[in-house]
C-alpha positions as semicolon CSV with decimal commas, in nm:
position;residue;x (nm);y (nm);z (nm)
1;M;16,066;-11,639;-3,647
2;K;15,694;-11,575;-3,681
3;K;15,491;-11,453;-3,390
4;T;15,220;-11,683;-3,262
5;I;14,854;-11,596;-3,217
6;L;14,744;-11,756;-2,890
7;F;14,371;-11,817;-2,852
8;V;14,262;-11,885;-2,493
9;Y;13,916;-12,027;-2,433
10;N;13,715;-11,958;-2,119
11;A;13,661;-12,332;-2,072
12;D;13,866;-12,613;-1,923
13;S;14,026;-12,899;-2,118
14;G;13,939;-13,267;-2,099
15;L;13,668;-13,497;-2,226
16;F;13,422;-13,439;-1,941
17;N;13,452;-13,061;-1,975
18;T;13,412;-13,084;-2,352
19;L;13,093;-13,289;-2,317
20;T;12,961;-13,049;-2,053
21;D;13,036;-12,754;-2,282
22;I;12,853;-12,917;-2,573
23;A;12,546;-12,973;-2,357
24;H;12,564;-12,618;-2,223
25;K;12,583;-12,470;-2,575
26;I;12,284;-12,676;-2,685
27;F;12,055;-12,633;-2,383
28;A;12,153;-12,292;-2,242
29;P;12,352;-12,103;-2,505
30;E;12,264;-11,764;-2,354
31;T;12,461;-11,850;-2,037
32;Y;12,760;-12,014;-2,205
33;E;13,075;-11,843;-2,073
34;C;13,304;-11,869;-2,376
35;N;13,199;-11,649;-2,666
36;L;13,518;-11,749;-2,852
37;C;13,397;-12,111;-2,846
38;A;13,038;-12,017;-2,922
39;I;13,133;-11,815;-3,230
40;T;13,404;-12,039;-3,376
41;Y;13,267;-12,386;-3,300
42;G;12,941;-12,557;-3,373
43;N;12,824;-12,820;-3,127
44;F;13,094;-13,068;-3,227
45;A;13,357;-12,914;-3,455
46;M;13,527;-12,594;-3,565
47;R;13,317;-12,398;-3,813
48;A;13,448;-12,419;-4,171
49;E;13,444;-12,041;-4,218
50;W;13,665;-11,997;-3,909
51;K;13,904;-12,276;-4,009
52;E;13,946;-12,122;-4,355
53;F;14,016;-11,780;-4,199
54;L;14,280;-11,924;-3,965
55;E;14,458;-12,078;-4,264
56;T;14,497;-11,729;-4,417
57;L;14,682;-11,587;-4,115
58;D;15,056;-11,553;-4,157
59;H;15,125;-11,655;-3,797
60;E;15,173;-11,970;-3,598
61;L;14,854;-12,057;-3,410
62;E;14,815;-12,196;-3,060
63;F;14,495;-12,282;-2,876
64;L;14,473;-12,325;-2,499
65;H;14,192;-12,384;-2,255
66;R;14,169;-12,184;-1,932
67;D;14,335;-12,454;-1,718
68;E;14,616;-12,506;-1,971
69;F;14,681;-12,132;-1,987
70;S;14,697;-12,090;-1,609
71;G;14,933;-12,388;-1,587
72;R;15,164;-12,245;-1,850
73;Y;15,141;-11,881;-1,739
74;P;15,076;-11,898;-1,362
75;G;15,150;-11,528;-1,307
76;L;14,882;-11,411;-1,549
77;S;14,508;-11,403;-1,488
78;P;14,343;-11,206;-1,769
79;A;13,970;-11,207;-1,826
80;L;13,890;-11,486;-2,070
81;P;13,837;-11,564;-2,349
82;A;14,127;-11,366;-2,489
83;I;14,365;-11,360;-2,783
84;F;14,734;-11,280;-2,745
85;L;15,026;-11,220;-2,975
86;K;15,314;-11,434;-2,851
87;D;15,677;-11,354;-2,932
88;G;15,897;-11,613;-2,760
89;D;15,791;-11,596;-2,394
90;L;15,641;-11,249;-2,425
91;L;15,260;-11,229;-2,441
92;E;15,098;-10,914;-2,572
93;P;14,719;-10,877;-2,548
94;L;14,570;-10,867;-2,898
95;I;14,196;-10,891;-2,826
96;T;14,036;-10,872;-2,483
97;A;13,750;-11,073;-2,336
98;E;13,528;-10,765;-2,355
99;E;13,600;-10,728;-2,727
100;I;13,543;-11,098;-2,798
101;N;13,222;-11,092;-2,597
102;G;13,107;-10,798;-2,809
103;C;13,132;-11,006;-3,126
104;T;12,813;-11,165;-3,252
105;S;12,952;-11,351;-3,553
106;I;13,263;-11,501;-3,708
107;A;13,272;-11,198;-3,939
108;D;13,294;-10,962;-3,638
109;L;13,580;-11,163;-3,488
110;K;13,764;-11,194;-3,820
111;D;13,737;-10,815;-3,875
112;L;13,873;-10,748;-3,526
113;I;14,169;-10,984;-3,570
114;T;14,248;-10,853;-3,917
115;A;14,240;-10,491;-3,797
116;R;14,471;-10,565;-3,503
117;L;14,724;-10,753;-3,714
118;T;14,763;-10,472;-3,969
């Protein structure tokens, strides 16, 4: 069975939160709290370059918002955004919030993921 790459956004799920996030990214991008969202999504959709990269990964992919993650893993409270490698119920940190927040482009994030998976 393949391991899963779990991407956890530092944003909550739901329509209202999504609309609030869009407005925040447009009007105050410098204070937006989720660099994973900021890098991989435009204002309304996933960036094509990121989507194409995800399709090259030989892993299952899962995407959770902060509230979904805390509901599913109530004992964990890592700094977010974060990326984990999931093997069954075991979560192993793959890329930390600090590392994601240090990325300034999709290329930076892709390089980091590729390096960690090899």
